[in-house]
LUMMI-923294 format. One record per residue: residue number from 0; residue in one letter; z, x, y of N, C-alpha, C, O in turn. Coordinates in nm, 3 decimals. Example, Ala and Ser with C-alpha at 12.3 -4.5 7.8 and 13.67 -1.06 7.14 Angstrom:
BEGIN
{0, "A", {0.780, 1.319, -0.569}, {0.780, 1.230, -0.450}, {0.780, 1.320, -0.330}, {0.846, 1.424, -0.332}}
{1, "S", {0.708, 1.285, -0.225}, {0.714, 1.367, -0.106}, {0.787, 1.290, 0.003}, {0.804, 1.341, 0.114}}
% end
This chain:
BEGIN
{0, "X", {0.937, -3.583, 0.646}, {0.931, -3.602, 0.502}, {0.970, -3.474, 0.431}, {0.934, -3.364, 0.474}}
{1, "X", {1.044, -3.486, 0.323}, {1.080, -3.372, 0.241}, {0.967, -3.348, 0.141}, {0.937, -3.435, 0.059}}
{2, "X", {0.904, -3.232, 0.148}, {0.794, -3.200, 0.058}, {0.845, -3.124, -0.064}, {0.951, -3.062, -0.060}}
{3, "X", {0.767, -3.131, -0.171}, {0.797, -3.057, -0.293}, {0.668, -2.988, -0.335}, {0.564, -3.052, -0.350}}
{4, "X", {0.676, -2.858, -0.355}, {0.560, -2.779, -0.395}, {0.573, -2.745, -0.542}, {0.677, -2.697, -0.587}}
{5, "X", {0.465, -2.769, -0.620}, {0.468, -2.741, -0.764}, {0.334, -2.686, -0.811}, {0.230, -2.709, -0.750}}
{6, "X", {0.340, -2.612, -0.923}, {0.221, -2.566, -0.992}, {0.258, -2.558, -1.140}, {0.364, -2.505, -1.174}}
{7, "X", {0.172, -2.609, -1.227}, {0.204, -2.607, -1.370}, {0.210, -2.467, -1.428}, {0.281, -2.444, -1.526}}
{8, "X", {0.139, -2.372, -1.369}, {0.127, -2.238, -1.427}, {0.226, -2.136, -1.370}, {0.251, -2.034, -1.434}}
{9, "X", {0.282, -2.161, -1.254}, {0.366, -2.059, -1.193}, {0.473, -2.122, -1.106}, {0.466, -2.239, -1.068}}
{10, "X", {0.574, -2.042, -1.075}, {0.681, -2.086, -0.987}, {0.631, -2.083, -0.843}, {0.560, -1.990, -0.803}}
{11, "X", {0.668, -2.184, -0.765}, {0.626, -2.191, -0.625}, {0.751, -2.191, -0.537}, {0.833, -2.283, -0.548}}
{12, "X", {0.767, -2.090, -0.450}, {0.882, -2.092, -0.359}, {0.872, -2.212, -0.266}, {0.765, -2.237, -0.210}}
{13, "X", {0.979, -2.286, -0.248}, {0.977, -2.403, -0.161}, {0.964, -2.363, -0.014}, {0.941, -2.449, 0.071}}
{14, "X", {0.980, -2.234, 0.016}, {0.962, -2.185, 0.152}, {0.816, -2.152, 0.181}, {0.785, -2.103, 0.290}}
{15, "X", {0.726, -2.176, 0.087}, {0.584, -2.142, 0.104}, {0.518, -2.244, 0.196}, {0.433, -2.322, 0.152}}
{16, "X", {0.557, -2.242, 0.322}, {0.504, -2.335, 0.421}, {0.455, -2.258, 0.542}, {0.487, -2.140, 0.559}}
{17, "X", {0.378, -2.324, 0.626}, {0.325, -2.262, 0.747}, {0.441, -2.220, 0.837}, {0.541, -2.290, 0.847}}
{18, "X", {0.426, -2.108, 0.903}, {0.521, -2.049, 0.997}, {0.646, -1.992, 0.930}, {0.750, -1.979, 0.995}}
{19, "X", {0.639, -1.960, 0.802}, {0.748, -1.890, 0.735}, {0.706, -1.744, 0.724}, {0.616, -1.711, 0.646}}
{20, "X", {0.770, -1.657, 0.800}, {0.729, -1.516, 0.805}, {0.804, -1.433, 0.701}, {0.881, -1.343, 0.734}}
{21, "X", {0.781, -1.466, 0.575}, {0.843, -1.393, 0.464}, {0.737, -1.378, 0.356}, {0.692, -1.478, 0.300}}
{22, "X", {0.698, -1.254, 0.327}, {0.589, -1.233, 0.231}, {0.625, -1.279, 0.090}, {0.536, -1.302, 0.009}}
{23, "X", {0.755, -1.293, 0.059}, {0.796, -1.342, -0.072}, {0.786, -1.494, -0.081}, {0.795, -1.550, -0.190}}
{24, "X", {0.766, -1.559, 0.030}, {0.755, -1.705, 0.034}, {0.609, -1.744, 0.038}, {0.558, -1.793, 0.139}}
{25, "X", {0.542, -1.724, -0.072}, {0.400, -1.757, -0.079}, {0.366, -1.804, -0.220}, {0.431, -1.766, -0.317}}
{26, "X", {0.265, -1.885, -0.229}, {0.214, -1.928, -0.359}, {0.105, -1.829, -0.397}, {0.008, -1.812, -0.324}}
{27, "X", {0.122, -1.766, -0.512}, {0.029, -1.664, -0.560}, {-0.083, -1.729, -0.639}, {-0.062, -1.776, -0.751}}
{28, "X", {-0.201, -1.733, -0.580}, {-0.316, -1.797, -0.643}, {-0.350, -1.731, -0.777}, {-0.382, -1.801, -0.873}}
{29, "X", {-0.344, -1.599, -0.783}, {-0.380, -1.527, -0.906}, {-0.288, -1.564, -1.022}, {-0.335, -1.575, -1.136}}
{30, "X", {-0.160, -1.585, -0.996}, {-0.067, -1.618, -1.104}, {-0.080, -1.763, -1.150}, {-0.021, -1.801, -1.250}}
{31, "X", {-0.157, -1.844, -1.077}, {-0.174, -1.986, -1.112}, {-0.281, -2.006, -1.219}, {-0.290, -2.114, -1.277}}
{32, "X", {-0.363, -1.904, -1.245}, {-0.467, -1.909, -1.348}, {-0.554, -2.034, -1.336}, {-0.584, -2.100, -1.436}}
{33, "X", {-0.595, -2.066, -1.214}, {-0.685, -2.179, -1.193}, {-0.617, -2.313, -1.177}, {-0.684, -2.413, -1.148}}
{34, "X", {-0.485, -2.319, -1.194}, {-0.414, -2.446, -1.175}, {-0.392, -2.469, -1.026}, {-0.366, -2.375, -0.951}}
{35, "X", {-0.401, -2.596, -0.983}, {-0.387, -2.623, -0.840}, {-0.241, -2.621, -0.794}, {-0.149, -2.631, -0.874}}
{36, "X", {-0.224, -2.609, -0.665}, {-0.094, -2.625, -0.602}, {-0.077, -2.773, -0.572}, {-0.158, -2.832, -0.499}}
{37, "X", {0.026, -2.834, -0.626}, {0.054, -2.976, -0.601}, {0.154, -2.986, -0.487}, {0.259, -2.922, -0.490}}
{38, "X", {0.121, -3.066, -0.387}, {0.208, -3.087, -0.272}, {0.249, -3.233, -0.272}, {0.168, -3.322, -0.245}}
{39, "X", {0.377, -3.259, -0.302}, {0.431, -3.394, -0.302}, {0.497, -3.419, -0.167}, {0.597, -3.356, -0.135}}
{40, "X", {0.442, -3.509, -0.088}, {0.495, -3.537, 0.045}, {0.616, -3.630, 0.041}, {0.677, -3.655, 0.145}}
{41, "X", {0.652, -3.680, -0.075}, {0.772, -3.762, -0.087}, {0.749, -3.910, -0.063}, {0.840, -3.990, -0.084}}
{42, "X", {0.630, -3.948, -0.021}, {0.598, -4.089, 0.004}, {0.447, -4.102, 0.006}, {0.375, -4.003, 0.022}}
{43, "X", {0.399, -4.225, -0.009}, {0.256, -4.250, 0.001}, {0.220, -4.250, 0.149}, {0.280, -4.323, 0.229}}
{44, "X", {0.122, -4.169, 0.184}, {0.080, -4.163, 0.325}, {-0.064, -4.117, 0.334}, {-0.117, -4.059, 0.239}}
{45, "X", {-0.127, -4.143, 0.448}, {-0.261, -4.094, 0.474}, {-0.251, -3.956, 0.537}, {-0.176, -3.936, 0.633}}
{46, "X", {-0.327, -3.862, 0.484}, {-0.329, -3.727, 0.539}, {-0.453, -3.715, 0.626}, {-0.566, -3.722, 0.576}}
{47, "X", {-0.433, -3.697, 0.755}, {-0.545, -3.688, 0.848}, {-0.589, -3.543, 0.868}, {-0.708, -3.518, 0.891}}
{48, "X", {-0.495, -3.449, 0.860}, {-0.527, -3.308, 0.881}, {-0.449, -3.224, 0.781}, {-0.341, -3.263, 0.735}}
{49, "X", {-0.503, -3.109, 0.748}, {-0.438, -3.017, 0.657}, {-0.460, -2.877, 0.711}, {-0.571, -2.843, 0.751}}
{50, "X", {-0.357, -2.795, 0.712}, {-0.368, -2.661, 0.769}, {-0.315, -2.558, 0.670}, {-0.219, -2.583, 0.597}}
{51, "X", {-0.378, -2.443, 0.668}, {-0.328, -2.330, 0.590}, {-0.305, -2.214, 0.685}, {-0.351, -2.216, 0.800}}
{52, "X", {-0.236, -2.115, 0.639}, {-0.205, -2.000, 0.724}, {-0.249, -1.874, 0.653}, {-0.225, -1.857, 0.533}}
{53, "X", {-0.313, -1.785, 0.726}, {-0.351, -1.657, 0.670}, {-0.231, -1.565, 0.657}, {-0.118, -1.606, 0.685}}
{54, "X", {-0.255, -1.445, 0.616}, {-0.147, -1.348, 0.601}, {-0.090, -1.308, 0.736}, {-0.161, -1.307, 0.837}}
{55, "X", {0.037, -1.276, 0.735}, {0.097, -1.220, 0.855}, {0.050, -1.075, 0.867}, {0.025, -1.011, 0.765}}
{56, "X", {0.037, -1.024, 0.987}, {-0.005, -0.884, 1.000}, {0.099, -0.791, 0.940}, {0.219, -0.820, 0.947}}
{57, "X", {0.055, -0.682, 0.882}, {0.152, -0.587, 0.826}, {0.241, -0.531, 0.938}, {0.194, -0.498, 1.046}}
{58, "X", {0.369, -0.523, 0.910}, {0.462, -0.470, 1.009}, {0.547, -0.361, 0.945}, {0.544, -0.341, 0.824}}
{59, "X", {0.621, -0.291, 1.029}, {0.712, -0.188, 0.980}, {0.830, -0.181, 1.076}, {0.826, -0.238, 1.185}}
{60, "X", {0.933, -0.111, 1.035}, {1.050, -0.093, 1.118}, {1.039, 0.037, 1.196}, {1.008, 0.142, 1.141}}
{61, "X", {1.065, 0.028, 1.327}, {1.063, 0.145, 1.414}, {1.200, 0.163, 1.475}, {1.259, 0.065, 1.520}}
{62, "X", {1.253, 0.282, 1.479}, {1.196, 0.407, 1.428}, {1.221, 0.423, 1.278}, {1.317, 0.369, 1.223}}
{63, "X", {1.133, 0.498, 1.215}, {1.147, 0.529, 1.072}, {1.251, 0.641, 1.058}, {1.244, 0.742, 1.128}}
{64, "X", {1.346, 0.623, 0.966}, {1.451, 0.721, 0.941}, {1.430, 0.776, 0.800}, {1.408, 0.700, 0.707}}
{65, "X", {1.437, 0.907, 0.784}, {1.424, 0.965, 0.650}, {1.505, 1.093, 0.640}, {1.543, 1.153, 0.740}}
{66, "X", {1.531, 1.132, 0.516}, {1.602, 1.257, 0.487}, {1.506, 1.352, 0.418}, {1.442, 1.315, 0.319}}
{67, "X", {1.496, 1.473, 0.469}, {1.411, 1.574, 0.408}, {1.472, 1.611, 0.272}, {1.587, 1.653, 0.266}}
{68, "X", {1.396, 1.596, 0.163}, {1.451, 1.622, 0.030}, {1.490, 1.769, 0.007}, {1.577, 1.798, -0.075}}
{69, "X", {1.426, 1.860, 0.080}, {1.457, 2.002, 0.063}, {1.579, 2.045, 0.143}, {1.669, 2.111, 0.091}}
{70, "X", {1.582, 2.008, 0.271}, {1.691, 2.053, 0.358}, {1.806, 1.953, 0.365}, {1.914, 1.986, 0.415}}
{71, "X", {1.784, 1.830, 0.317}, {1.883, 1.722, 0.324}, {1.917, 1.684, 0.469}, {2.019, 1.620, 0.494}}
{72, "X", {1.833, 1.723, 0.562}, {1.855, 1.691, 0.703}, {1.790, 1.557, 0.736}, {1.679, 1.528, 0.692}}
{73, "X", {1.861, 1.477, 0.816}, {1.809, 1.347, 0.858}, {1.709, 1.365, 0.971}, {1.723, 1.454, 1.055}}
{74, "X", {1.607, 1.279, 0.971}, {1.506, 1.282, 1.077}, {1.483, 1.140, 1.128}, {1.496, 1.043, 1.053}}
{75, "X", {1.449, 1.131, 1.255}, {1.418, 1.004, 1.319}, {1.276, 1.015, 1.374}, {1.242, 1.114, 1.438}}
{76, "X", {1.195, 0.915, 1.349}, {1.060, 0.913, 1.404}, {1.066, 0.934, 1.555}, {1.148, 0.873, 1.623}}
{77, "X", {0.980, 1.018, 1.607}, {0.972, 1.051, 1.750}, {1.097, 1.122, 1.802}, {1.125, 1.117, 1.922}}
{78, "X", {1.173, 1.187, 1.714}, {1.295, 1.255, 1.759}, {1.268, 1.367, 1.857}, {1.356, 1.405, 1.934}}
{79, "X", {1.147, 1.422, 1.857}, {1.113, 1.531, 1.949}, {1.117, 1.485, 2.095}, {1.133, 1.566, 2.186}}
{80, "X", {1.102, 1.354, 2.117}, {1.107, 1.301, 2.253}, {1.251, 1.284, 2.303}, {1.272, 1.257, 2.421}}
{81, "X", {1.349, 1.299, 2.215}, {1.491, 1.292, 2.248}, {1.528, 1.162, 2.320}, {1.614, 1.162, 2.409}}
{82, "X", {1.464, 1.053, 2.282}, {1.494, 0.926, 2.348}, {1.601, 0.846, 2.276}, {1.642, 0.740, 2.323}}
{83, "X", {1.647, 0.894, 2.162}, {1.745, 0.819, 2.084}, {1.888, 0.868, 2.105}, {1.982, 0.805, 2.056}}
{84, "X", {1.906, 0.979, 2.178}, {2.039, 1.029, 2.211}, {2.125, 1.049, 2.086}, {2.240, 1.005, 2.081}}
{85, "X", {2.068, 1.117, 1.986}, {2.140, 1.146, 1.862}, {2.145, 1.297, 1.846}, {2.044, 1.365, 1.861}}
{86, "X", {2.263, 1.350, 1.815}, {2.275, 1.494, 1.790}, {2.190, 1.534, 1.669}, {2.172, 1.452, 1.579}}
{87, "X", {2.139, 1.656, 1.664}, {2.063, 1.700, 1.547}, {2.145, 1.681, 1.420}, {2.260, 1.724, 1.411}}
{88, "X", {2.086, 1.616, 1.323}, {2.154, 1.588, 1.197}, {2.247, 1.468, 1.204}, {2.307, 1.429, 1.104}}
{89, "X", {2.261, 1.410, 1.324}, {2.348, 1.293, 1.341}, {2.286, 1.167, 1.283}, {2.168, 1.165, 1.247}}
{90, "X", {2.364, 1.064, 1.275}, {2.318, 0.937, 1.217}, {2.277, 0.841, 1.328}, {2.353, 0.815, 1.421}}
{91, "X", {2.155, 0.789, 1.317}, {2.104, 0.691, 1.413}, {2.165, 0.556, 1.382}, {2.165, 0.513, 1.267}}
{92, "X", {2.217, 0.488, 1.484}, {2.285, 0.360, 1.464}, {2.203, 0.241, 1.514}, {2.253, 0.128, 1.515}}
{93, "X", {2.079, 0.263, 1.554}, {1.996, 0.154, 1.602}, {1.984, 0.160, 1.752}, {2.046, 0.246, 1.815}}
{94, "X", {1.908, 0.073, 1.812}, {1.846, -0.045, 1.753}, {1.716, -0.013, 1.679}, {1.659, 0.095, 1.694}}
{95, "X", {1.672, -0.110, 1.598}, {1.545, -0.100, 1.528}, {1.457, -0.215, 1.575}, {1.507, -0.320, 1.617}}
{96, "X", {1.327, -0.195, 1.568}, {1.231, -0.299, 1.606}, {1.129, -0.317, 1.494}, {1.098, -0.223, 1.421}}
{97, "X", {1.079, -0.438, 1.481}, {0.968, -0.466, 1.390}, {0.841, -0.455, 1.470}, {0.823, -0.526, 1.569}}
{98, "X", {0.752, -0.365, 1.429}, {0.629, -0.336, 1.504}, {0.509, -0.340, 1.410}, {0.523, -0.332, 1.288}}
{99, "X", {0.390, -0.352, 1.471}, {0.266, -0.348, 1.393}, {0.229, -0.207, 1.362}, {0.128, -0.183, 1.297}}
% end
């Protein structure tokens, strides 16, 4: 069934469904000002179960790359271990990982 998500008080991303790992795809309860989230299932049906999903754990990209504002030199997280095979001041080309 094609569902439609609506709220009278705020915009609801249609991607605000379970197993969507995008923090921008969520219905913001605070912006609804007490108005409910309406879920239109597209047809009359009996709902036997209903599930919600908590927040995804916070993640970050590894390794973190930054430029020192004073020296303008590039740095790579854990560069002291020399596991990235990048010359000093060179540009890291990846790979990157999403980690907790």
